[in-house]
ROLO-159218 format. One record per residue (C-alpha): residue number from 0; chain; x, y, z. Coordinates in Angstrom, 3 decimals, always signed. Layout:
BEGIN
seq NUM	mol A	east X	north Y	up Z
...
END
This chain:
BEGIN
seq 0	mol A	east -59.523	north -12.554	up +13.338
seq 1	mol A	east -58.382	north -13.454	up +9.851
seq 2	mol A	east -60.144	north -14.118	up +6.583
seq 3	mol A	east -63.808	north -13.417	up +6.085
seq 4	mol A	east -66.078	north -16.103	up +4.647
seq 5	mol A	east -68.026	north -15.616	up +1.418
seq 6	mol A	east -71.134	north -14.957	up +3.512
seq 7	mol A	east -69.572	north -12.040	up +5.319
seq 8	mol A	east -69.758	north -8.788	up +3.372
seq 9	mol A	east -67.489	north -6.058	up +4.665
seq 10	mol A	east -67.602	north -2.738	up +2.796
seq 11	mol A	east -64.500	north -0.586	up +3.330
seq 12	mol A	east -63.888	north +3.017	up +2.527
seq 13	mol A	east -61.367	north +1.985	up -0.067
seq 14	mol A	east -63.898	north -0.310	up -1.732
seq 15	mol A	east -66.480	north +2.482	up -1.970
seq 16	mol A	east -63.880	north +4.647	up -3.618
seq 17	mol A	east -63.201	north +1.834	up -6.126
seq 18	mol A	east -66.805	north +1.358	up -7.052
seq 19	mol A	east -67.045	north +5.023	up -8.067
seq 20	mol A	east -64.152	north +4.674	up -10.476
seq 21	mol A	east -65.228	north +4.590	up -14.110
seq 22	mol A	east -62.074	north +4.070	up -16.228
seq 23	mol A	east -60.483	north +0.737	up -16.837
seq 24	mol A	east -56.761	north +1.154	up -16.284
seq 25	mol A	east -54.418	north -1.079	up -18.206
seq 26	mol A	east -51.163	north +0.011	up -16.628
seq 27	mol A	east -49.359	north +0.311	up -19.942
seq 28	mol A	east -48.224	north +3.834	up -19.038
seq 29	mol A	east -45.809	north +4.050	up -16.054
seq 30	mol A	east -47.807	north +6.965	up -14.695
seq 31	mol A	east -51.079	north +5.009	up -14.647
seq 32	mol A	east -52.165	north +3.279	up -11.465
seq 33	mol A	east -52.777	north -0.481	up -11.472
seq 34	mol A	east -55.506	north -1.381	up -8.959
seq 35	mol A	east -55.351	north -4.686	up -7.122
seq 36	mol A	east -57.742	north -5.827	up -4.365
seq 37	mol A	east -56.551	north -7.664	up -1.297
seq 38	mol A	east -58.321	north -8.683	up +1.901
seq 39	mol A	east -57.107	north -8.036	up +5.433
seq 40	mol A	east -54.573	north -10.774	up +5.655
seq 41	mol A	east -50.935	north -10.767	up +6.891
seq 42	mol A	east -49.749	north -12.771	up +3.912
seq 43	mol A	east -50.051	north -9.740	up +1.626
seq 44	mol A	east -47.492	north -7.806	up +3.670
seq 45	mol A	east -44.613	north -8.107	up +1.221
seq 46	mol A	east -46.797	north -6.483	up -1.468
seq 47	mol A	east -47.473	north -3.519	up +0.804
seq 48	mol A	east -43.846	north -3.316	up +1.945
seq 49	mol A	east -42.670	north -3.102	up -1.678
seq 50	mol A	east -45.274	north -0.467	up -2.357
seq 51	mol A	east -44.690	north +1.601	up +0.818
seq 52	mol A	east -48.324	north +1.084	up +1.819
seq 53	mol A	east -51.622	north +0.811	up +0.029
seq 54	mol A	east -50.594	north +3.421	up -2.584
seq 55	mol A	east -47.090	north +3.609	up -4.091
seq 56	mol A	east -44.960	north +5.813	up -1.855
seq 57	mol A	east -42.091	north +7.936	up -3.118
seq 58	mol A	east -38.839	north +6.038	up -2.678
seq 59	mol A	east -40.509	north +2.636	up -2.255
seq 60	mol A	east -39.269	north -0.418	up -4.138
seq 61	mol A	east -42.158	north -0.146	up -6.611
seq 62	mol A	east -41.513	north +3.511	up -7.097
seq 63	mol A	east -37.863	north +2.845	up -7.876
seq 64	mol A	east -38.909	north +0.072	up -10.293
seq 65	mol A	east -41.167	north +2.575	up -12.080
seq 66	mol A	east -44.551	north +1.060	up -11.306
seq 67	mol A	east -47.555	north +2.637	up -9.631
seq 68	mol A	east -49.942	north +0.375	up -7.634
seq 69	mol A	east -53.008	north +0.964	up -5.507
seq 70	mol A	east -54.011	north -1.910	up -3.197
seq 71	mol A	east -57.721	north -1.712	up -2.431
seq 72	mol A	east -58.873	north -3.437	up +0.746
seq 73	mol A	east -61.859	north -5.625	up -0.107
seq 74	mol A	east -62.816	north -8.418	up +2.238
seq 75	mol A	east -65.622	north -9.813	up +0.080
seq 76	mol A	east -64.600	north -11.992	up -2.838
seq 77	mol A	east -67.906	north -11.571	up -4.560
seq 78	mol A	east -67.497	north -7.792	up -4.757
seq 79	mol A	east -63.846	north -7.881	up -5.690
seq 80	mol A	east -64.517	north -10.399	up -8.497
seq 81	mol A	east -67.290	north -8.117	up -9.812
seq 82	mol A	east -64.795	north -5.265	up -9.940
seq 83	mol A	east -62.238	north -7.438	up -11.703
seq 84	mol A	east -64.774	north -8.487	up -14.297
seq 85	mol A	east -65.857	north -4.909	up -14.923
seq 86	mol A	east -62.293	north -3.729	up -15.370
seq 87	mol A	east -62.251	north -1.503	up -12.304
seq 88	mol A	east -59.540	north -3.800	up -10.991
seq 89	mol A	east -56.666	north -5.306	up -12.944
seq 90	mol A	east -55.810	north -7.868	up -10.264
seq 91	mol A	east -57.065	north -9.405	up -7.033
seq 92	mol A	east -55.698	north -11.513	up -4.233
seq 93	mol A	east -57.354	north -14.869	up -3.582
seq 94	mol A	east -56.560	north -18.242	up -2.147
seq 95	mol A	east -56.339	north -21.029	up -4.688
seq 96	mol A	east -59.371	north -22.471	up -2.923
seq 97	mol A	east -61.388	north -19.324	up -3.604
seq 98	mol A	east -59.961	north -19.027	up -7.170
seq 99	mol A	east -61.372	north -22.431	up -8.025
seq 100	mol A	east -64.744	north -21.320	up -6.673
seq 101	mol A	east -64.778	north -18.069	up -8.715
seq 102	mol A	east -63.786	north -19.668	up -11.999
seq 103	mol A	east -67.378	north -20.262	up -13.060
seq 104	mol A	east -68.189	north -16.578	up -12.454
seq 105	mol A	east -65.283	north -15.455	up -14.569
seq 106	mol A	east -66.286	north -17.873	up -17.314
seq 107	mol A	east -69.856	north -16.680	up -17.306
seq 108	mol A	east -68.587	north -13.139	up -17.780
seq 109	mol A	east -66.169	north -14.304	up -20.505
seq 110	mol A	east -63.225	north -12.773	up -18.661
seq 111	mol A	east -60.024	north -14.787	up -18.632
seq 112	mol A	east -57.885	north -14.600	up -15.531
seq 113	mol A	east -54.613	north -16.222	up -14.562
seq 114	mol A	east -52.462	north -16.505	up -11.420
seq 115	mol A	east -48.784	north -15.633	up -12.017
seq 116	mol A	east -47.637	north -15.321	up -8.410
seq 117	mol A	east -48.127	north -17.172	up -5.085
seq 118	mol A	east -47.410	north -14.669	up -2.315
seq 119	mol A	east -47.776	north -16.839	up +0.759
seq 120	mol A	east -49.095	north -20.010	up +2.275
seq 121	mol A	east -50.662	north -20.943	up +5.577
seq 122	mol A	east -48.197	north -22.765	up +7.773
seq 123	mol A	east -49.893	north -23.762	up +11.018
seq 124	mol A	east -52.293	north -20.847	up +11.148
seq 125	mol A	east -55.396	north -22.757	up +10.026
seq 126	mol A	east -56.629	north -26.183	up +11.078
seq 127	mol A	east -59.092	north -28.485	up +12.783
seq 128	mol A	east -59.332	north -28.895	up +16.548
seq 129	mol A	east -61.082	north -31.898	up +18.096
seq 130	mol A	east -61.726	north -33.870	up +21.203
seq 131	mol A	east -58.676	north -35.856	up +22.224
seq 132	mol A	east -60.091	north -39.204	up +21.046
seq 133	mol A	east -60.427	north -38.085	up +17.394
seq 134	mol A	east -57.075	north -38.876	up +15.813
seq 135	mol A	east -57.905	north -40.183	up +12.311
seq 136	mol A	east -60.244	north -38.934	up +9.566
seq 137	mol A	east -62.288	north -42.057	up +10.003
seq 138	mol A	east -62.915	north -40.993	up +13.660
seq 139	mol A	east -64.990	north -38.047	up +12.341
seq 140	mol A	east -67.824	north -40.409	up +11.362
seq 141	mol A	east -70.730	north -39.816	up +13.700
seq 142	mol A	east -69.228	north -36.631	up +15.144
seq 143	mol A	east -70.460	north -33.054	up +14.983
seq 144	mol A	east -67.991	north -30.722	up +13.169
seq 145	mol A	east -68.357	north -26.972	up +13.296
seq 146	mol A	east -67.511	north -25.441	up +9.913
seq 147	mol A	east -67.483	north -21.800	up +8.744
seq 148	mol A	east -69.538	north -22.152	up +5.566
seq 149	mol A	east -68.050	north -21.340	up +2.179
seq 150	mol A	east -64.689	north -20.516	up +3.782
seq 151	mol A	east -61.156	north -21.764	up +3.231
seq 152	mol A	east -61.607	north -23.681	up +6.503
seq 153	mol A	east -64.533	north -25.618	up +4.978
seq 154	mol A	east -62.487	north -26.558	up +1.930
seq 155	mol A	east -59.755	north -27.832	up +4.262
seq 156	mol A	east -62.215	north -30.239	up +5.960
seq 157	mol A	east -63.689	north -31.288	up +2.625
seq 158	mol A	east -60.246	north -31.885	up +1.126
seq 159	mol A	east -59.428	north -34.284	up +3.913
seq 160	mol A	east -62.693	north -36.142	up +3.327
seq 161	mol A	east -62.230	north -36.300	up -0.447
seq 162	mol A	east -58.654	north -37.530	up -0.085
seq 163	mol A	east -59.355	north -40.115	up +2.573
seq 164	mol A	east -60.188	north -43.767	up +2.074
seq 165	mol A	east -63.637	north -43.289	up +3.606
seq 166	mol A	east -66.587	north -44.754	up +1.780
seq 167	mol A	east -69.011	north -42.417	up +0.017
seq 168	mol A	east -71.602	north -43.339	up +2.669
seq 169	mol A	east -69.212	north -42.333	up +5.451
seq 170	mol A	east -68.400	north -38.983	up +3.739
seq 171	mol A	east -72.076	north -38.287	up +3.314
seq 172	mol A	east -72.714	north -39.017	up +7.005
seq 173	mol A	east -69.927	north -36.613	up +8.035
seq 174	mol A	east -71.358	north -33.871	up +5.810
seq 175	mol A	east -74.831	north -34.408	up +7.293
seq 176	mol A	east -73.411	north -33.942	up +10.776
seq 177	mol A	east -71.608	north -30.688	up +9.940
seq 178	mol A	east -72.843	north -27.620	up +11.837
seq 179	mol A	east -72.364	north -24.473	up +9.833
seq 180	mol A	east -71.348	north -21.073	up +11.221
seq 181	mol A	east -70.570	north -17.703	up +9.762
seq 182	mol A	east -66.967	north -17.367	up +10.977
seq 183	mol A	east -64.107	north -19.506	up +12.288
seq 184	mol A	east -64.263	north -17.595	up +15.574
seq 185	mol A	east -67.852	north -18.875	up +15.969
seq 186	mol A	east -66.836	north -22.460	up +15.273
seq 187	mol A	east -64.110	north -22.314	up +17.927
seq 188	mol A	east -66.566	north -20.935	up +20.519
seq 189	mol A	east -68.957	north -23.770	up +19.689
seq 190	mol A	east -66.224	north -26.329	up +20.216
seq 191	mol A	east -64.981	north -24.985	up +23.559
seq 192	mol A	east -68.527	north -24.697	up +24.819
seq 193	mol A	east -68.943	north -28.457	up +24.182
seq 194	mol A	east -71.609	north -28.073	up +21.447
seq 195	mol A	east -69.526	north -29.927	up +18.808
seq 196	mol A	east -66.788	north -32.572	up +18.686
seq 197	mol A	east -64.505	north -30.777	up +16.259
seq 198	mol A	east -64.163	north -27.393	up +14.607
seq 199	mol A	east -62.440	north -25.933	up +11.565
seq 200	mol A	east -60.787	north -22.751	up +12.786
seq 201	mol A	east -57.554	north -20.820	up +13.107
seq 202	mol A	east -55.138	north -19.351	up +15.614
seq 203	mol A	east -55.219	north -18.655	up +18.484
seq 204	mol A	east -57.758	north -21.399	up +18.946
seq 205	mol A	east -55.404	north -24.100	up +17.686
seq 206	mol A	east -52.886	north -23.350	up +20.418
seq 207	mol A	east -55.710	north -23.214	up +22.976
seq 208	mol A	east -56.836	north -26.681	up +21.957
seq 209	mol A	east -53.284	north -28.050	up +22.073
seq 210	mol A	east -52.775	north -26.776	up +25.657
seq 211	mol A	east -56.006	north -28.394	up +26.893
seq 212	mol A	east -56.071	north -31.885	up +28.376
seq 213	mol A	east -59.323	north -32.924	up +26.682
seq 214	mol A	east -58.708	north -31.517	up +23.156
seq 215	mol A	east -56.018	north -31.526	up +20.472
seq 216	mol A	east -54.996	north -30.169	up +17.146
seq 217	mol A	east -56.393	north -32.780	up +14.823
seq 218	mol A	east -54.877	north -31.148	up +11.742
seq 219	mol A	east -53.217	north -27.899	up +10.884
seq 220	mol A	east -51.567	north -26.385	up +7.843
seq 221	mol A	east -48.058	north -27.032	up +9.152
seq 222	mol A	east -48.845	north -30.612	up +8.064
seq 223	mol A	east -49.783	north -29.386	up +4.608
seq 224	mol A	east -48.521	north -25.928	up +3.626
seq 225	mol A	east -50.047	north -26.351	up +0.216
seq 226	mol A	east -53.687	north -26.547	up +1.291
seq 227	mol A	east -54.202	north -22.766	up +1.583
seq 228	mol A	east -52.066	north -20.853	up -0.930
seq 229	mol A	east -52.561	north -17.145	up -1.498
seq 230	mol A	east -51.809	north -15.552	up -4.848
seq 231	mol A	east -52.598	north -12.727	up -7.176
seq 232	mol A	east -54.861	north -13.235	up -10.189
seq 233	mol A	east -54.919	north -10.804	up -13.120
seq 234	mol A	east -57.061	north -10.275	up -16.105
seq 235	mol A	east -55.318	north -12.088	up -18.917
seq 236	mol A	east -55.792	north -9.143	up -21.325
seq 237	mol A	east -54.014	north -6.912	up -18.813
seq 238	mol A	east -51.033	north -9.281	up -18.465
seq 239	mol A	east -50.596	north -9.665	up -22.223
seq 240	mol A	east -50.071	north -5.886	up -22.476
seq 241	mol A	east -48.051	north -5.424	up -19.255
seq 242	mol A	east -45.398	north -8.132	up -18.979
seq 243	mol A	east -42.707	north -5.775	up -17.552
seq 244	mol A	east -45.156	north -4.548	up -14.928
seq 245	mol A	east -45.838	north -8.065	up -13.718
seq 246	mol A	east -42.148	north -8.948	up -13.519
seq 247	mol A	east -41.392	north -5.768	up -11.533
seq 248	mol A	east -44.354	north -6.296	up -9.176
seq 249	mol A	east -43.180	north -9.803	up -8.298
seq 250	mol A	east -39.568	north -8.695	up -8.076
seq 251	mol A	east -40.541	north -5.926	up -5.630
seq 252	mol A	east -42.491	north -8.336	up -3.372
seq 253	mol A	east -39.578	north -10.805	up -3.318
seq 254	mol A	east -37.124	north -8.009	up -2.466
seq 255	mol A	east -39.397	north -6.807	up +0.359
seq 256	mol A	east -39.633	north -10.272	up +1.923
seq 257	mol A	east -36.919	north -9.371	up +4.402
seq 258	mol A	east -39.258	north -6.833	up +5.977
seq 259	mol A	east -41.766	north -9.548	up +7.010
seq 260	mol A	east -42.163	north -9.750	up +10.806
seq 261	mol A	east -39.810	north -6.758	up +11.100
seq 262	mol A	east -41.488	north -3.693	up +9.657
seq 263	mol A	east -45.138	north -3.034	up +10.458
seq 264	mol A	east -45.997	north +0.507	up +9.291
seq 265	mol A	east -47.203	north -0.589	up +5.841
seq 266	mol A	east -49.410	north -3.509	up +7.019
seq 267	mol A	east -50.945	north -1.168	up +9.632
seq 268	mol A	east -52.486	north +0.895	up +6.804
seq 269	mol A	east -55.067	north -1.912	up +6.634
seq 270	mol A	east -57.914	north -1.122	up +9.042
seq 271	mol A	east -57.715	north -4.452	up +10.854
seq 272	mol A	east -54.061	north -4.057	up +11.707
seq 273	mol A	east -54.107	north -0.358	up +12.589
seq 274	mol A	east -54.516	north -0.845	up +16.333
seq 275	mol A	east -52.737	north -4.194	up +16.654
seq 276	mol A	east -49.390	north -4.371	up +18.489
seq 277	mol A	east -46.271	north -5.441	up +16.666
seq 278	mol A	east -46.261	north -8.611	up +18.803
seq 279	mol A	east -49.830	north -9.498	up +17.749
seq 280	mol A	east -48.883	north -8.998	up +14.087
seq 281	mol A	east -45.868	north -11.230	up +14.494
seq 282	mol A	east -48.036	north -13.935	up +16.129
seq 283	mol A	east -50.335	north -13.855	up +13.092
seq 284	mol A	east -47.369	north -13.838	up +10.699
seq 285	mol A	east -45.977	north -16.954	up +12.395
seq 286	mol A	east -48.891	north -18.908	up +10.928
seq 287	mol A	east -48.145	north -17.861	up +7.323
seq 288	mol A	east -44.890	north -18.015	up +5.352
seq 289	mol A	east -43.974	north -15.993	up +2.277
seq 290	mol A	east -43.415	north -18.010	up -0.887
seq 291	mol A	east -39.914	north -17.635	up -2.409
seq 292	mol A	east -39.133	north -17.419	up -6.087
seq 293	mol A	east -38.048	north -21.067	up -6.175
seq 294	mol A	east -41.231	north -22.155	up -4.411
seq 295	mol A	east -43.290	north -20.219	up -6.917
seq 296	mol A	east -41.544	north -21.972	up -9.788
seq 297	mol A	east -42.481	north -25.344	up -8.234
seq 298	mol A	east -45.972	north -24.377	up -7.095
seq 299	mol A	east -47.210	north -22.710	up -10.244
seq 300	mol A	east -46.364	north -25.755	up -12.437
seq 301	mol A	east -47.175	north -28.549	up -10.029
seq 302	mol A	east -48.658	north -28.323	up -6.548
seq 303	mol A	east -50.861	north -25.258	up -7.039
seq 304	mol A	east -52.283	north -26.846	up -10.165
seq 305	mol A	east -53.038	north -30.027	up -8.217
seq 306	mol A	east -54.581	north -27.983	up -5.393
seq 307	mol A	east -56.786	north -26.034	up -7.789
seq 308	mol A	east -58.018	north -29.351	up -9.228
seq 309	mol A	east -58.680	north -30.737	up -5.789
seq 310	mol A	east -60.473	north -27.610	up -4.593
seq 311	mol A	east -62.646	north -27.595	up -7.700
seq 312	mol A	east -63.662	north -31.128	up -6.785
seq 313	mol A	east -64.334	north -29.978	up -3.211
seq 314	mol A	east -66.730	north -27.277	up -4.441
seq 315	mol A	east -68.426	north -29.829	up -6.707
seq 316	mol A	east -68.829	north -32.175	up -3.745
seq 317	mol A	east -70.774	north -29.552	up -1.775
seq 318	mol A	east -72.993	north -28.641	up -4.661
seq 319	mol A	east -71.204	north -25.747	up -6.362
seq 320	mol A	east -70.069	north -25.446	up -9.987
seq 321	mol A	east -66.322	north -25.700	up -10.607
seq 322	mol A	east -63.928	north -26.952	up -13.273
seq 323	mol A	east -61.089	north -29.307	up -12.318
seq 324	mol A	east -60.075	north -29.536	up -15.981
seq 325	mol A	east -59.144	north -25.808	up -16.034
seq 326	mol A	east -56.388	north -26.204	up -13.460
seq 327	mol A	east -53.494	north -26.171	up -15.970
seq 328	mol A	east -54.603	north -22.947	up -17.612
seq 329	mol A	east -55.218	north -21.175	up -14.266
seq 330	mol A	east -51.506	north -20.521	up -13.608
seq 331	mol A	east -48.401	north -19.275	up -15.369
seq 332	mol A	east -44.786	north -19.385	up -14.245
seq 333	mol A	east -43.691	north -17.049	up -17.084
seq 334	mol A	east -42.750	north -14.156	up -14.777
seq 335	mol A	east -41.160	north -15.915	up -11.835
seq 336	mol A	east -38.867	north -17.863	up -14.195
seq 337	mol A	east -37.300	north -14.577	up -15.301
seq 338	mol A	east -36.369	north -13.865	up -11.668
seq 339	mol A	east -34.859	north -17.202	up -10.657
seq 340	mol A	east -31.280	north -16.043	up -11.400
seq 341	mol A	east -31.801	north -12.958	up -9.233
seq 342	mol A	east -32.833	north -15.058	up -6.212
seq 343	mol A	east -30.621	north -18.185	up -6.503
seq 344	mol A	east -30.099	north -18.794	up -2.753
seq 345	mol A	east -33.648	north -18.913	up -1.606
seq 346	mol A	east -34.997	north -22.217	up -0.380
seq 347	mol A	east -37.697	north -24.204	up -2.187
seq 348	mol A	east -39.712	north -24.716	up +1.038
seq 349	mol A	east -38.874	north -28.343	up +1.577
seq 350	mol A	east -39.635	north -29.264	up +5.187
seq 351	mol A	east -36.956	north -30.593	up +7.479
seq 352	mol A	east -37.303	north -34.252	up +8.507
seq 353	mol A	east -34.874	north -36.304	up +10.571
seq 354	mol A	east -34.238	north -39.727	up +12.096
seq 355	mol A	east -35.434	north -38.585	up +15.552
seq 356	mol A	east -38.769	north -37.589	up +14.022
seq 357	mol A	east -39.016	north -40.884	up +12.241
seq 358	mol A	east -38.552	north -42.783	up +15.434
seq 359	mol A	east -41.312	north -40.796	up +17.155
seq 360	mol A	east -43.853	north -41.488	up +14.454
seq 361	mol A	east -42.899	north -45.182	up +14.213
seq 362	mol A	east -43.718	north -45.517	up +17.916
seq 363	mol A	east -47.112	north -43.913	up +17.433
seq 364	mol A	east -49.943	north -46.140	up +16.121
seq 365	mol A	east -51.927	north -43.045	up +15.075
seq 366	mol A	east -52.068	north -41.678	up +11.551
seq 367	mol A	east -53.984	north -38.800	up +9.988
seq 368	mol A	east -54.789	north -40.728	up +6.777
seq 369	mol A	east -54.201	north -44.383	up +5.960
seq 370	mol A	east -54.572	north -46.351	up +2.787
seq 371	mol A	east -54.219	north -49.989	up +1.867
seq 372	mol A	east -53.243	north -50.583	up -1.768
seq 373	mol A	east -52.725	north -53.821	up -3.658
seq 374	mol A	east -49.402	north -52.878	up -5.291
seq 375	mol A	east -48.632	north -55.594	up -7.847
seq 376	mol A	east -45.270	north -57.448	up -7.891
seq 377	mol A	east -44.106	north -60.412	up -9.869
seq 378	mol A	east -44.311	north -63.661	up -7.970
seq 379	mol A	east -41.434	north -63.987	up -5.481
seq 380	mol A	east -40.015	north -60.679	up -6.788
seq 381	mol A	east -39.660	north -57.170	up -5.321
seq 382	mol A	east -39.968	north -55.306	up -8.649
seq 383	mol A	east -43.173	north -53.242	up -9.000
seq 384	mol A	east -45.384	north -54.055	up -11.959
seq 385	mol A	east -46.134	north -51.193	up -14.315
seq 386	mol A	east -49.909	north -51.388	up -13.742
seq 387	mol A	east -49.345	north -50.226	up -10.163
seq 388	mol A	east -47.671	north -46.913	up -11.159
seq 389	mol A	east -50.940	north -45.006	up -11.482
seq 390	mol A	east -52.002	north -45.854	up -7.904
seq 391	mol A	east -48.524	north -44.951	up -6.669
seq 392	mol A	east -48.616	north -41.625	up -8.566
seq 393	mol A	east -51.840	north -40.712	up -6.738
seq 394	mol A	east -50.208	north -41.392	up -3.350
seq 395	mol A	east -47.232	north -39.281	up -4.427
seq 396	mol A	east -49.592	north -36.432	up -5.325
seq 397	mol A	east -51.209	north -36.594	up -1.879
seq 398	mol A	east -47.760	north -36.741	up -0.290
seq 399	mol A	east -46.710	north -33.556	up -2.032
seq 400	mol A	east -49.707	north -31.730	up -0.698
seq 401	mol A	east -49.327	north -33.181	up +2.774
seq 402	mol A	east -45.707	north -31.915	up +2.813
seq 403	mol A	east -45.372	north -31.644	up +6.569
seq 404	mol A	east -45.993	north -35.302	up +7.594
seq 405	mol A	east -43.973	north -38.485	up +7.496
seq 406	mol A	east -44.951	north -41.307	up +5.140
seq 407	mol A	east -44.847	north -44.805	up +6.593
seq 408	mol A	east -44.797	north -47.498	up +3.926
seq 409	mol A	east -45.543	north -50.970	up +5.252
seq 410	mol A	east -45.140	north -54.112	up +3.184
seq 411	mol A	east -47.458	north -57.005	up +3.959
seq 412	mol A	east -47.506	north -60.574	up +2.660
seq 413	mol A	east -50.006	north -63.401	up +2.510
seq 414	mol A	east -49.368	north -66.669	up +4.418
seq 415	mol A	east -45.856	north -67.833	up +3.810
seq 416	mol A	east -44.876	north -71.169	up +2.405
seq 417	mol A	east -43.709	north -73.956	up +4.653
seq 418	mol A	east -40.118	north -73.493	up +5.779
seq 419	mol A	east -39.995	north -69.713	up +5.469
seq 420	mol A	east -38.903	north -68.110	up +8.716
seq 421	mol A	east -40.302	north -64.942	up +10.365
seq 422	mol A	east -37.103	north -63.095	up +9.487
seq 423	mol A	east -37.207	north -64.152	up +5.863
seq 424	mol A	east -40.835	north -63.127	up +5.231
seq 425	mol A	east -40.348	north -59.820	up +7.121
seq 426	mol A	east -37.235	north -59.112	up +5.098
seq 427	mol A	east -38.963	north -59.913	up +1.822
seq 428	mol A	east -42.009	north -57.732	up +2.561
seq 429	mol A	east -39.632	north -54.987	up +3.621
seq 430	mol A	east -37.840	north -55.115	up +0.280
seq 431	mol A	east -41.142	north -54.757	up -1.505
seq 432	mol A	east -41.980	north -51.739	up +0.628
seq 433	mol A	east -38.569	north -50.362	up -0.096
seq 434	mol A	east -39.213	north -50.655	up -3.847
seq 435	mol A	east -42.283	north -48.458	up -3.333
seq 436	mol A	east -40.192	north -46.006	up -1.287
seq 437	mol A	east -37.612	north -45.762	up -4.050
seq 438	mol A	east -40.377	north -44.973	up -6.558
seq 439	mol A	east -41.540	north -42.190	up -4.225
seq 440	mol A	east -38.013	north -40.754	up -3.921
seq 441	mol A	east -37.509	north -40.957	up -7.699
seq 442	mol A	east -40.628	north -38.833	up -8.128
seq 443	mol A	east -39.677	north -36.037	up -5.810
seq 444	mol A	east -40.499	north -37.167	up -2.234
seq 445	mol A	east -37.488	north -36.583	up +0.110
seq 446	mol A	east -36.035	north -39.734	up +1.459
seq 447	mol A	east -35.955	north -38.210	up +4.963
seq 448	mol A	east -39.792	north -38.291	up +5.072
seq 449	mol A	east -40.119	north -41.968	up +4.329
seq 450	mol A	east -40.280	north -44.827	up +6.855
seq 451	mol A	east -40.124	north -48.375	up +5.496
seq 452	mol A	east -41.406	north -51.326	up +7.495
seq 453	mol A	east -41.833	north -54.973	up +6.568
seq 454	mol A	east -44.576	north -56.814	up +8.455
seq 455	mol A	east -44.286	north -60.131	up +6.720
seq 456	mol A	east -47.506	north -62.042	up +7.125
seq 457	mol A	east -48.054	north -60.887	up +10.734
seq 458	mol A	east -50.662	north -58.203	up +9.974
seq 459	mol A	east -53.165	north -59.703	up +7.529
seq 460	mol A	east -56.216	north -57.657	up +6.473
seq 461	mol A	east -58.187	north -60.867	up +6.298
seq 462	mol A	east -56.893	north -63.031	up +9.154
seq 463	mol A	east -59.523	north -65.699	up +8.531
seq 464	mol A	east -58.048	north -66.311	up +5.050
seq 465	mol A	east -54.296	north -65.808	up +5.596
seq 466	mol A	east -53.427	north -67.050	up +2.067
seq 467	mol A	east -55.789	north -64.472	up +0.431
seq 468	mol A	east -54.342	north -62.124	up -2.146
seq 469	mol A	east -55.767	north -59.089	up -0.223
seq 470	mol A	east -53.119	north -59.763	up +2.413
seq 471	mol A	east -50.412	north -59.058	up -0.139
seq 472	mol A	east -50.655	north -55.272	up +0.103
seq 473	mol A	east -48.823	north -52.093	up +0.842
seq 474	mol A	east -50.087	north -49.827	up +3.627
seq 475	mol A	east -49.500	north -46.075	up +3.377
seq 476	mol A	east -49.732	north -44.099	up +6.636
seq 477	mol A	east -49.456	north -40.304	up +6.721
seq 478	mol A	east -48.253	north -39.567	up +10.259
seq 479	mol A	east -47.467	north -36.344	up +12.087
seq 480	mol A	east -45.444	north -35.655	up +15.223
seq 481	mol A	east -47.883	north -34.510	up +17.901
seq 482	mol A	east -47.112	north -31.535	up +20.090
seq 483	mol A	east -46.560	north -33.679	up +23.174
seq 484	mol A	east -44.000	north -35.722	up +21.269
seq 485	mol A	east -42.059	north -32.555	up +20.461
seq 486	mol A	east -41.651	north -31.871	up +24.147
seq 487	mol A	east -43.567	north -28.580	up +24.159
END
């Protein structure tokens, strides 16, 4: 059990206490309590550890830093956003996915909010399970997919569709064949009963699918740790008057990160975790990683902005109102930048890739997403023309979000001239693919992720017209290492 969908309203004792509150607290006085809502999710643990629980405990990190915080457990985003709008809350914890959904509500109320801190991100805890013959997004056409409606899991499926090279007709067909459920537990049960071909769900059902002979993990967030980011949003008027508070709150959470998967007393103050064993909590925590200060600096100015824009487009695609153009203003790195010198040795979250992994994915013909692009080169040259940069920048953006998969770049050529050998045409197409790879590396994609292959004229898109210009293309394949390849 993890997040609740927007359709599931859970009223907690803490929430009822909140709704009886009448004064808006601005936190400008150290003795005043700043109220922040969070749902029952393991990724908020560092906030509670810094606070010594739901309320600031004497001797806790926050207490020593001179701030007083009350975390209010609210599993329903509609109710928490109402409280944020009314001023009963100063902040709230949401995924970037949910934040993009709520933006219209905040705008309608003329309340400005901003996200200054990413606390955690899903890393393998959420995903899509499928029958073993579904290996590519295009394989979902004509299949029944179980989806928990209006949930983060639904946005994950929709993001893959929006980002794929499927036609609009194919995307529409997949959406028509979706079967909606209330929770991700329900979708998993439908899948294992044989009612559907695939299901958007979470652990432990991902592991269950991976261990079965007739099912697999089609996609999980270890392949894209940026798809479900959790962060705190605050009323902008509150932040403008409480800069020191915000810096101390983030500092405390970063300092408490060492307690993650080690200390459990504070997270157990949440009702859902109260009776869970330490081992069960660790299992849940293994599917979510805390975001470091360096990661925040990168996320808040780049990837989170891109994800917000993508998720706004996802909501639009399913008939909701959202605003992709507001992505830039939705985040600020003002506070984490002040802490970078204090946490200089933390990693930036870059995944580890190696030559062994490259070899495994080269040998596999399967890819999660694939794109064919007509990248322009001068005749008989390997230098990329400037008009191709926009297309390459879009692939780089996708690659940054799909940060846990390898990128195979294949160069293809049209029919060679007389006298050109196989080796010569393969070498030439490989050099063109390598020019694309160099552009990727220059723009922030680690070299270790990239595989370069030259096919020459041996894999034409249009074999009936081998001299056609369409055969002079670059193929982009986003490929993951499957569990069986890892030797599990």
